[in-house]
C-alpha positions as CSV (number, residue, x, y, z in Angstrom):
1,M,39.1,131.5,116.3
2,P,36.4,129.5,118.3
3,T,32.8,129.8,117.4
4,I,29.9,129.4,119.9
5,S,26.4,128.5,119.0
6,L,23.7,130.2,121.1
7,K,19.9,130.1,120.9
8,R,18.9,133.6,119.9
9,D,15.8,133.8,122.2
10,L,17.8,132.7,125.3
11,L,20.6,135.2,124.5
12,F,18.1,138.1,124.0
13,E,16.4,137.1,127.3
14,A,19.8,137.3,129.1
15,L,20.5,140.7,127.4
16,G,17.0,142.0,128.3
17,Q,16.4,143.3,124.8
18,T,15.6,142.0,121.3
19,F,17.6,142.9,118.2
20,T,17.2,142.4,114.5
21,D,20.0,140.2,113.0
22,A,21.6,143.3,111.5
23,E,21.5,145.2,114.8
24,F,23.0,142.3,116.7
25,A,25.7,141.9,114.1
26,D,26.6,145.6,114.5
27,F,26.5,145.2,118.3
28,C,28.9,142.2,118.2
29,F,31.2,144.2,115.9
30,D,31.3,147.1,118.4
31,Y,32.6,144.7,121.1
32,G,35.1,143.0,118.8
33,L,33.1,139.9,118.0
34,E,31.5,138.7,114.7
35,L,28.1,137.2,114.1
36,D,29.3,134.4,111.8
37,E,26.0,132.8,110.9
38,V,22.3,132.8,111.6
39,T,20.9,129.3,111.4
40,S,18.8,126.6,113.2
41,E,19.3,123.0,114.3
42,K,17.1,121.9,111.4
43,I,19.2,123.8,108.8
44,M,22.4,122.4,110.3
45,L,21.2,118.8,110.3
46,S,19.9,119.1,106.7
47,K,23.3,120.4,105.5
48,E,25.2,117.6,107.4
49,Q,22.9,114.6,107.2
50,G,20.2,115.4,104.6
51,E,16.6,116.5,104.7
52,K,15.2,113.2,106.1
53,K,17.5,113.4,109.2
54,A,16.4,117.0,109.7
55,E,12.7,116.2,109.9
56,G,11.3,117.1,113.3
57,A,14.5,119.0,114.3
58,D,14.2,122.2,116.4
59,E,13.7,125.3,114.2
60,T,14.8,127.7,117.0
61,V,17.1,130.4,115.6
62,I,20.7,129.9,116.5
63,Y,23.4,132.5,116.4
64,K,27.0,131.4,115.6
65,I,29.3,133.9,117.1
66,E,33.1,134.0,116.5
67,V,35.0,135.1,119.6
68,P,38.8,135.8,120.1
69,A,40.8,132.7,120.9
70,N,42.1,134.4,124.1
71,R,38.7,135.3,125.6
72,Q,37.7,132.0,127.4
73,D,35.2,134.0,129.4
74,L,33.1,134.5,126.2
75,L,32.8,130.8,125.3
76,C,29.3,130.4,126.9
77,L,26.0,132.3,127.1
78,E,26.6,133.3,130.7
79,G,30.0,134.9,130.0
80,L,29.0,136.6,126.8
81,A,25.7,138.0,128.2
82,M,27.5,139.3,131.3
83,A,30.2,141.0,129.2
84,L,27.7,142.6,126.8
85,N,25.4,143.8,129.5
86,V,28.4,145.5,131.3
87,F,29.4,147.0,127.9
88,R,26.0,148.5,127.4
89,G,25.9,149.9,131.0
90,R,23.0,147.7,132.1
91,R,24.9,146.3,135.0
92,K,28.1,146.5,137.0
93,P,30.8,143.8,136.7
94,P,30.3,141.1,139.4
95,R,32.8,140.7,142.3
96,Y,34.0,137.0,142.5
97,R,34.6,135.8,146.0
98,K,36.2,132.7,147.5
99,N,34.5,131.1,150.5
100,V,36.9,129.2,152.8
101,P,34.9,127.1,155.2
102,K,36.5,125.4,158.2
103,A,35.4,122.0,156.9
104,R,36.5,122.1,153.3
105,Q,37.2,119.5,150.7
106,I,40.7,118.2,150.3
107,L,42.4,116.7,147.2
108,H,45.7,114.9,147.8
109,V,48.1,114.7,144.8
110,K,50.3,111.6,145.0
111,P,54.0,111.7,143.8
112,E,53.5,109.0,141.2
113,T,51.3,111.4,139.1
114,S,54.5,113.2,138.0
115,A,55.0,110.3,135.5
116,V,51.8,111.2,133.6
117,R,49.9,114.4,134.6
118,P,51.6,116.1,137.6
119,F,49.2,118.9,138.4
120,A,45.7,119.1,139.8
121,V,43.4,122.0,140.9
122,A,39.9,121.9,142.3
123,A,36.9,123.9,143.5
124,V,33.3,123.5,144.6
125,L,30.1,125.2,143.4
126,R,27.8,125.0,146.4
127,N,24.0,125.1,146.3
128,I,23.8,125.6,142.6
129,R,20.5,125.5,140.7
130,F,20.6,124.4,137.1
131,T,17.9,124.9,134.4
132,Q,17.9,122.8,131.3
133,S,19.6,125.6,129.3
134,S,22.2,126.5,132.0
135,Y,23.0,122.8,132.5
136,E,23.6,122.3,128.7
137,S,25.7,125.5,128.7
138,F,27.8,124.2,131.6
139,I,28.6,121.0,129.6
140,E,29.2,122.9,126.4
141,L,31.7,125.3,128.1
142,Q,33.8,122.4,129.3
143,E,33.9,121.1,125.7
144,K,34.9,124.5,124.3
145,L,37.6,124.9,126.9
146,H,38.9,121.3,126.1
147,H,39.2,122.1,122.4
148,N,40.8,125.5,122.9
149,I,43.0,126.5,125.8
150,C,43.3,122.8,126.9
151,R,44.4,121.8,123.4
152,K,42.1,118.8,123.1
153,R,42.7,117.8,126.7
154,K,46.5,117.6,126.2
155,F,47.4,120.3,128.7
156,V,44.3,120.3,130.9
157,A,41.4,117.9,131.4
158,I,38.3,119.0,133.3
159,G,36.1,116.7,135.5
160,T,32.8,117.7,137.1
161,H,31.1,115.5,139.7
162,D,28.0,115.5,141.9
163,L,29.6,116.1,145.3
164,D,26.6,114.5,147.1
165,T,27.4,111.1,145.5
166,V,31.0,111.0,146.7
167,E,32.8,111.7,150.0
168,G,36.1,113.5,150.5
169,P,39.0,113.7,151.1
170,F,39.9,112.8,147.5
171,T,43.2,111.5,146.1
172,Y,44.7,112.0,142.7
173,E,46.9,108.9,142.0
174,A,48.6,107.2,139.1
175,L,48.3,103.4,138.9
176,P,49.0,100.6,136.5
177,P,46.0,100.3,134.1
178,E,45.1,96.8,135.2
179,K,44.6,98.0,138.7
180,I,42.0,100.7,137.8
181,K,38.4,99.5,137.5
182,F,35.1,101.4,137.4
183,K,31.9,102.0,135.6
184,P,32.5,104.8,133.1
185,L,30.1,107.6,132.1
186,N,26.9,106.2,130.5
187,K,27.9,102.6,130.7
188,E,26.1,99.7,132.5
189,K,29.1,97.7,133.8
190,E,32.5,98.1,135.1
191,Y,35.6,98.0,133.0
192,S,39.3,97.9,133.7
193,A,41.4,100.8,132.3
194,V,42.9,98.3,129.8
195,E,39.4,97.3,128.6
196,L,38.4,100.9,128.4
197,M,41.3,101.8,126.1
198,Q,40.2,99.1,123.8
199,L,36.5,100.0,124.0
200,Y,37.0,103.6,123.2
201,K,39.2,103.0,120.1
202,T,36.0,102.8,118.2
203,D,34.4,105.9,119.9
204,T,34.7,108.9,117.6
205,H,34.5,111.3,120.5
206,L,37.0,109.8,122.9
207,K,39.4,108.0,120.5
208,P,41.5,111.2,119.9
209,Y,42.4,111.4,123.6
210,L,43.6,107.8,124.1
211,S,47.1,108.6,122.8
212,L,47.6,111.1,125.7
213,I,48.1,108.3,128.2
214,E,47.9,104.9,126.5
215,D,51.7,104.5,126.2
216,K,52.3,105.4,129.8
217,P,53.2,102.8,132.5
218,V,50.6,104.3,134.8
219,Y,47.2,106.0,134.3
220,P,45.9,109.0,136.3
221,V,42.8,108.3,138.4
222,I,40.9,110.2,141.1
223,Y,39.4,108.4,144.1
224,D,37.2,109.5,146.9
225,K,37.5,108.5,150.6
226,N,35.8,105.1,149.9
227,R,37.9,104.3,146.9
228,V,35.1,105.2,144.5
229,V,36.5,106.4,141.2
230,L,35.5,109.9,140.1
231,S,37.4,110.0,136.8
232,M,40.3,108.7,134.8
233,P,41.6,111.9,133.2
234,P,41.9,112.9,130.5
235,I,39.7,110.2,129.1
236,I,36.4,109.7,131.0
237,N,34.5,110.4,134.2
238,S,32.8,107.8,136.3
239,D,29.1,107.2,135.9
240,H,28.8,107.1,139.7
241,S,29.5,110.8,140.2
242,K,28.0,112.2,137.0
243,I,26.2,115.5,137.4
244,S,22.6,116.0,136.3
245,L,19.9,118.7,136.2
246,G,19.2,118.0,139.9
247,T,22.8,118.3,141.1
248,R,23.1,120.8,143.9
249,N,26.8,120.7,144.7
250,V,29.4,120.3,142.0
251,F,33.0,119.2,142.7
252,I,35.3,120.4,139.9
253,E,38.8,119.0,139.3
254,S,41.3,119.7,136.6
255,T,44.4,117.6,136.0
256,A,47.1,119.1,133.8
257,L,50.5,119.1,132.3
258,D,50.4,122.9,132.4
259,L,49.5,124.3,135.8
260,H,49.1,127.9,134.5
261,K,46.4,126.8,132.0
262,A,44.7,124.6,134.7
263,K,44.3,127.7,136.9
264,I,42.8,129.7,134.1
265,V,40.4,126.9,133.1
266,L,39.2,126.4,136.7
267,D,38.8,130.2,137.3
268,T,36.9,130.6,134.1
269,L,34.5,127.7,134.7
270,V,33.6,128.6,138.3
271,C,33.3,132.4,137.5
272,M,30.9,131.8,134.7
273,F,28.5,129.5,136.7
274,S,28.9,130.7,140.2
275,Q,26.0,133.1,139.4
276,Y,23.6,130.2,139.7
277,C,24.7,129.4,143.3
278,A,22.7,130.3,146.4
279,E,25.4,133.0,147.1
280,P,25.9,134.4,143.6
281,F,29.5,134.7,142.4
282,E,30.9,132.9,145.5
283,V,33.0,129.8,145.1
284,E,34.0,127.3,147.8
285,A,37.7,126.7,148.1
286,V,39.4,123.3,148.0
287,D,42.7,122.4,149.7
288,V,45.0,120.7,147.2
289,V,47.8,118.9,149.1
290,Q,51.0,118.7,146.9
291,P,53.3,115.7,146.8
292,D,55.8,117.6,149.0
293,G,53.2,118.1,151.7
294,T,52.5,121.8,151.0
295,T,48.9,122.9,150.6
296,V,47.5,125.3,148.0
297,Q,43.9,126.6,148.1
298,Y,42.0,126.7,144.7
299,P,40.5,128.5,142.9
300,L,42.8,131.5,143.1
301,L,40.4,134.0,141.7
302,P,43.2,136.6,141.5
303,Y,42.4,140.3,141.1
304,R,45.5,142.3,140.1
305,T,46.2,145.9,139.1
306,E,47.9,147.7,136.2
307,V,48.6,151.4,136.1
308,I,48.3,153.2,132.8
309,S,48.7,156.8,131.7
310,T,45.8,158.7,130.1
311,E,48.3,160.5,127.9
312,L,49.8,157.3,126.7
313,C,46.4,155.8,126.0
314,N,45.3,158.8,124.0
315,K,48.6,158.7,122.0
316,K,48.4,155.0,121.2
317,I,44.8,155.0,120.1
318,G,44.8,158.5,118.5
319,I,42.0,160.0,120.6
320,S,41.7,162.7,123.3
321,V,39.7,161.7,126.4
322,T,39.9,162.8,130.0
323,T,41.0,160.5,132.8
324,K,37.4,160.3,134.0
325,K,36.2,159.3,130.6
326,L,39.0,156.7,130.3
327,C,37.8,155.1,133.6
328,E,34.3,154.9,132.3
329,M,35.5,153.3,129.1
330,L,37.5,150.6,131.0
331,E,34.5,149.9,133.2
332,Q,32.5,149.2,130.1
333,M,35.0,146.4,129.4
334,S,34.4,144.8,132.9
335,L,37.7,146.3,134.2
336,G,37.7,148.3,137.5
337,A,39.3,151.7,137.0
338,K,39.9,154.7,139.2
339,A,42.1,157.8,138.9
340,I,45.0,157.7,141.4
341,D,47.0,160.7,140.3
342,E,46.9,163.4,137.6
343,G,46.6,161.6,134.4
344,K,47.1,158.1,136.0
345,V,44.5,155.3,136.1
346,E,44.7,152.2,138.3
347,V,43.0,149.3,136.5
348,E,41.8,146.3,138.3
349,I,41.8,143.1,136.2
350,P,39.4,140.4,137.2
351,P,40.1,136.6,137.3
352,T,38.0,136.2,134.1
353,R,40.5,138.2,132.0
354,P,43.8,136.2,131.9
355,D,44.2,137.6,128.3
356,I,45.3,140.9,129.8
357,L,49.1,140.6,130.2
358,H,50.2,144.2,130.4
359,W,49.3,147.9,129.7
360,C,48.9,147.6,126.0
361,D,46.1,145.0,126.4
362,V,44.3,147.5,128.7
363,I,44.6,150.2,126.0
364,E,43.2,147.8,123.4
365,D,40.1,147.4,125.6
366,A,39.9,151.2,125.9
367,A,39.9,151.4,122.1
368,I,37.1,148.9,121.8
369,A,35.0,150.8,124.3
370,Y,35.7,154.1,122.5
371,G,34.7,152.5,119.2
372,Y,37.1,151.9,116.3
373,N,34.7,153.6,113.9
374,A,34.7,156.7,116.1
375,I,38.5,157.1,115.9
376,Q,39.3,159.9,113.6
377,K,41.6,159.0,110.7
378,T,44.7,161.1,110.6
379,A,48.0,161.1,108.7
380,P,51.0,160.1,110.7
381,K,53.0,163.1,112.1
382,T,56.2,161.4,111.3
383,S,57.4,159.4,108.2
384,T,59.8,156.6,108.2
385,V,61.8,154.9,105.4
386,G,62.0,151.1,105.5
387,E,64.8,149.1,104.2
388,Q,65.6,145.5,103.7
389,F,67.3,143.6,106.5
390,A,71.0,143.6,105.7
391,L,71.5,139.9,106.0
392,N,68.5,139.1,103.7
393,K,69.7,141.7,101.2
394,L,73.2,140.1,101.1
395,T,71.6,136.6,100.8
396,D,69.4,137.7,97.9
397,L,72.3,139.3,96.0
398,L,74.5,136.1,96.4
399,R,71.6,133.9,95.3
400,G,71.5,135.6,91.9
401,E,75.2,135.6,91.4
402,I,75.7,132.0,92.4
403,A,72.9,131.0,90.0
404,Q,74.6,132.9,87.2
405,A,77.8,131.0,87.9
406,G,76.0,127.8,86.8
407,F,74.6,126.5,90.1
408,T,71.0,125.5,90.8
409,E,69.4,126.6,94.0
410,V,67.7,124.1,96.3
411,L,65.6,124.6,99.4
412,T,65.8,121.8,102.0
413,F,64.3,121.0,105.4
414,A,65.6,122.9,108.4
415,L,65.1,119.7,110.5
416,C,67.0,116.4,109.9
417,S,67.9,113.2,111.7
418,R,70.8,112.9,114.1
419,D,72.6,110.7,111.7
420,D,72.4,113.3,109.0
421,V,74.5,115.8,110.9
422,A,76.7,113.3,112.7
423,A,77.2,109.6,111.7
424,Y,76.6,110.2,107.9
425,L,79.2,112.9,108.0
426,N,81.7,110.7,109.9
427,K,81.2,112.7,113.1
428,D,80.2,111.8,116.7
429,I,76.8,113.3,117.7
430,T,78.2,114.2,121.1
431,N,80.6,116.6,119.5
432,V,78.0,118.3,117.3
433,P,76.3,121.3,118.9
434,A,72.9,120.4,117.6
435,T,69.6,121.5,119.0
436,H,67.5,118.4,119.6
437,I,63.7,118.1,119.3
438,A,62.2,116.9,122.6
439,N,59.5,114.7,121.1
440,P,60.2,114.2,117.4
441,K,57.3,112.7,115.4
442,T,59.6,111.0,112.9
443,L,63.2,109.9,112.8
444,D,63.8,112.2,109.8
445,F,63.2,115.3,112.0
446,Q,65.2,114.9,115.3
447,V,67.5,117.9,115.3
448,A,67.8,121.3,113.8
449,R,70.5,121.2,111.1
450,T,74.0,122.4,111.9
451,T,75.1,122.2,108.2
452,L,73.4,122.5,104.8
453,M,75.4,119.6,103.3
454,P,73.1,116.7,104.2
455,G,70.0,118.4,102.6
456,I,72.0,119.0,99.4
457,F,73.4,115.4,99.3
458,K,69.8,114.1,99.7
459,T,68.7,116.4,96.9
460,I,71.4,115.1,94.6
461,N,70.5,111.5,95.5
462,C,67.0,112.1,94.3
463,N,68.3,113.6,91.1
464,K,71.1,111.1,90.2
465,K,69.5,110.5,86.8
466,M,69.9,114.1,85.7
467,P,72.8,114.9,83.3
468,L,76.2,115.4,84.9
469,P,77.6,117.6,86.3
470,I,75.1,118.4,89.0
471,Q,75.9,121.7,90.6
472,V,73.6,122.8,93.4
473,F,73.7,125.4,96.2
474,E,71.6,126.6,99.2
475,T,71.7,129.8,101.2
476,S,69.8,129.3,104.4
477,D,70.0,129.2,108.2
478,V,71.6,126.5,110.4
479,V,71.2,126.3,114.1
480,F,73.8,125.8,116.9
481,K,73.4,125.4,120.6
482,D,74.6,128.5,122.4
483,S,74.4,128.9,126.2
484,Q,75.0,132.6,125.8
485,K,71.7,133.1,124.1
486,D,68.4,133.5,126.1
487,V,66.8,130.7,124.1
488,G,69.9,128.4,124.3
489,A,70.6,128.4,120.5
490,R,71.6,130.8,117.6
491,N,71.0,130.9,113.9
492,E,73.7,131.4,111.3
493,R,73.2,132.1,107.6
494,H,75.4,129.8,105.5
495,V,76.1,129.3,101.8
496,C,76.7,125.7,100.7
497,A,77.5,124.6,97.2
498,V,78.3,121.1,95.9
499,H,79.7,119.9,92.5
500,Y,78.9,116.3,91.6
501,D,80.5,114.7,88.6
502,K,82.8,111.9,87.4
503,S,85.7,113.9,88.9
504,P,85.3,115.9,92.1
505,G,85.6,119.3,90.5
506,F,87.5,121.0,93.3
507,E,88.6,123.7,90.9
508,V,84.9,124.5,90.2
509,I,84.1,124.9,93.9
510,H,87.3,126.9,94.5
511,G,86.3,129.2,91.6
512,L,82.9,129.8,93.1
513,L,84.6,130.7,96.4
514,D,86.8,133.2,94.5
515,R,83.8,134.6,92.8
516,I,81.9,135.1,96.1
517,M,84.9,136.9,97.6
518,Q,85.3,139.0,94.5
519,L,81.6,140.1,94.9
520,L,82.3,140.9,98.5
521,E,85.3,142.9,97.6
522,I,87.7,140.7,99.7
523,K,91.0,140.1,98.0
524,P,93.1,136.9,98.3
525,S,95.6,137.7,101.1
526,D,96.8,136.0,104.3
527,D,96.3,139.2,106.4
528,D,93.3,140.3,108.3
529,E,91.9,142.2,105.3
530,G,91.7,139.3,102.8
531,Y,90.9,135.6,102.6
532,Y,93.0,132.4,102.1
533,L,92.8,128.6,102.5
534,R,94.4,126.9,105.5
535,A,95.1,123.2,105.6
536,S,92.8,121.4,108.0
537,D,91.4,118.0,108.9
538,D,87.7,117.3,108.8
539,P,86.2,113.8,108.8
540,T,83.5,114.9,106.3
541,F,86.2,115.5,103.7
542,F,88.9,113.4,102.1
543,A,92.1,113.5,104.1
544,G,94.6,116.0,102.7
545,R,92.0,117.4,100.3
546,C,90.2,119.9,102.5
547,A,90.9,123.3,103.8
548,E,89.5,125.9,106.2
549,V,88.4,129.1,104.6
550,V,89.8,132.1,106.5
551,A,88.5,135.6,105.8
552,L,89.0,138.9,107.6
553,G,91.2,137.1,110.1
554,S,88.8,134.4,111.3
555,P,87.7,131.0,109.9
556,I,84.3,131.1,108.1
557,G,83.9,127.6,106.7
558,M,85.3,124.5,104.9
559,I,86.1,123.6,101.3
560,G,87.2,120.2,100.0
561,V,86.6,116.9,98.3
562,V,83.9,114.9,100.2
563,H,85.0,111.7,101.9
564,P,84.0,108.4,100.0
565,A,82.3,107.1,103.2
566,V,80.1,110.1,103.4
567,L,79.1,109.7,99.7
568,E,78.3,106.1,100.5
569,N,76.1,107.0,103.5
570,F,74.0,109.3,101.2
571,E,74.0,106.7,98.4
572,L,76.0,108.8,95.9
573,Q,78.2,107.0,93.3
574,M,80.2,109.9,91.9
575,P,82.8,112.0,93.7
576,C,82.0,115.6,94.6
577,A,83.5,118.7,96.1
578,A,81.7,121.0,98.6
579,L,82.0,124.4,100.1
580,E,80.2,125.8,103.1
581,I,80.8,129.2,104.6
582,N,79.2,131.6,107.1
583,I,78.2,134.8,105.3
584,E,77.2,136.7,108.5
585,K,80.9,137.6,109.0
586,F,80.7,140.0,106.0
587,L,78.0,142.3,107.4
């Protein structure tokens, strides 16, 4: 979970009260937070860089507070102080408003941005007044958002600009890197985008972000009306439009791969700092013109409602409160609440709480407001008896029995290369219902395996020096594409066994199949109640030496002597026989 570092005195000033360290730790716990550490800049520097580097450092007490990963509104002093003050009843939750002036800023999104970062949102904080501490907090919140919900700028990148130094309308474009040239933040001269990518390869702060666009044919860039560059997201802003302590109007833009996250980031940032505007908690809208010509006004600042039952809330938490009391508890958590019917509460969820997805999240907030320590411990009124998942139970039983039959269990990777499940098994990848990985990091992990055999063959290859025969097996899941499933794929539990020796050992593998069927109480028979082998052709196996295993009236797998070409593909010198069956048919 993310941790924020706040100066204790500034935090206490915002809360309007001082606490001892122990009192504040208890207060944080009551709200679902944790006071992780009490330290100072001098102590932190001495730990990281030694006593000499720490000389002259600030000795102001710093609180390190751990907050939930889904509470972006608590990642800065402003948001945390607001939430805690509402929780203590010292103030009411603010009402965030969107001002839509006739002459508003416009951001045009060009179609070519779809090749790199297709989405953009924007807003304006008008007539804002920063202090040194609030300015530092504004910059720090952007960094916290970048590292958390933005996933190190991969999904969203934030740019903040002094609106008085640029002129709208703005355009969000994507151009070849050699055509982009500007003076980046805190630099004295202009660089082309190509030069910037080389320059920042030695910058410890910006180097991790270069890979997000460096292999793209075009780079994203934002221009103003006069073709002045505001930023090259997600790497760096322009020095021309940088904000400062004296900035009065802030233009905020966010470019993204994930529009939903971009909306959350923008709403969070403007809500937290709109309190410093001349009109507190009011944000100026920006028209974002989409590539298809449609216009969307940002920020959205959505308020939505959820209806919950007092009875359900009491039941889930284990308490007994009235509807009126429940409304008061929810208001403590910055949620608007009013009774709309007997035992029903309408809850208004502000734009700062995207973590609330449905009614159970509202009930969790009610539990926090009630106090977990205040909930009376009781024994459950009902008792249940758990049992092992049937498929796992069958798997565990078979593992032991197959091991007792002389086979050694292996555990191989669930991902493999396309060749492993196709070419190396003498098959065409277009005929294999494999689930492909969209952006594989390595050629060894391109698809989810559709058979256990490649992993076992690789294991034998790594153990060829072991005494013969090598008899190994695996009982694990394979994955097949399946359009009937909501996720487009399904898992199947398979058993695969291989005998590797100077002779194929088909009789050994056949004996193992008979033993498995004996354990499953399925008799050899060609009717729908038993099992039998049916001649079949499979390119993975030697022609005329493979068969389909049919059990309970339907095929469940293959058995046979492995084709020499397959052995050669996996660099195996000895013949072998293999068996692979689907055991889910026996449940």
